[in-house]
N, C-alpha and C positions, 0 to 999 in steps of 0.2 A: 228800663226795658232792654237796652243794648247789652247791659251787663249779663242779664239772664241768657240772652242769645249767645254771647261770647262764652260763658262758662258751660252752657249746654253743648256748644260745638267742641270746646276743648275736651269735655268729658267724652263726647262721642269719639273724637280722634284717639284718646287714650284707650278706650275700650277696643276700637278697631285695631290699634297697634298691638295690643296684647293678644288679640285674636290672631293676628298675623304672626307674631313671635311664637305663640303656642299652638300653631296650626296643626290640625290633624291631616291625615293623608287626603281625605276628601276635600278639605279646604284648599290644600296645595294643588289638588287636581283641578280646581277652578282656574288656576293660573295656566296650567297646561292646556285646558280646554280652549283657551283663547290664544294659544301659541306663545305664551310667555315662559321663560325658563323657570325651572322648579325653585330656584333660589330667590326669585323675584319677591317673594313674600317678606324676606328679610329687609330688602331695600324699601318696600312699601311701608312696612311697619316702622322703620326708622324715620322715614319722611313724615308719617302721621304723628309720631311721637314729638318730633321737632315742631310740627305745626301746632300741636296742643300747647307746647311750652311757649311758643311765640305769641299765641293768641291771648294768653293770660295777662301779659304785661303790656300796658298801653303804648309804650314807645316802640314795641316790636309787633304790635297788633296787625298793622298793614302788611308787614312781611309774612306773618303767619297766615293771614287771610289769602295772600297771593300764592304762597306755597300750597296751602290746602286746596285752593282753587285749581291749581295745576294738577294736583293728584286726583281730585275728583273729576275734573274734565277729562283727564286721561282715561279714567275708568269709564266715564260716560261714552266717550268716542270709541273705546275698545269694545264695549258691549254692543253699541249700535252697529259697529263694523261686523260683528259676529252674529248679527240678527237676534239680539236679545234686548229689544227696546224696553220691555217692561222692567228688566233688571237695571236698565240705565236710568230709570226715572229717579231713583233715590239719590245716586251721586249727583245728578243734575240739580235736584232740590237743594242738596247741601251746598253746591256751588253758588246757587242764588243767595242762600243765607250768608255765605262768606263774602259775597259782593256787598251785601247790606252792612256787614260788620266792617268791611274795609273802608267804606265811605261814610260811616256813621260818625257823628261828632259828639 
């Protein structure tokens, strides 16, 4: 069961990283909407790609879950701060799943 969750999260982070790297103007505009610099999608995409790679291997799984948790909670708090609580629900859910992965045996 844990393996399914781990690989699902890793695939999610790869897809989101690719979306950040190949982002359209409207996608990049979301970063500007919350006051982040236009180049932030590159940093976010790189962090998400590293998260996916770390999640796949058991010795680095905790580090991957911790990094992913940081990225997703940053997104959650940024969206809440900018009065977008419904948009914040999904990264919050992913954060909970990462906590489960981090402490699963």
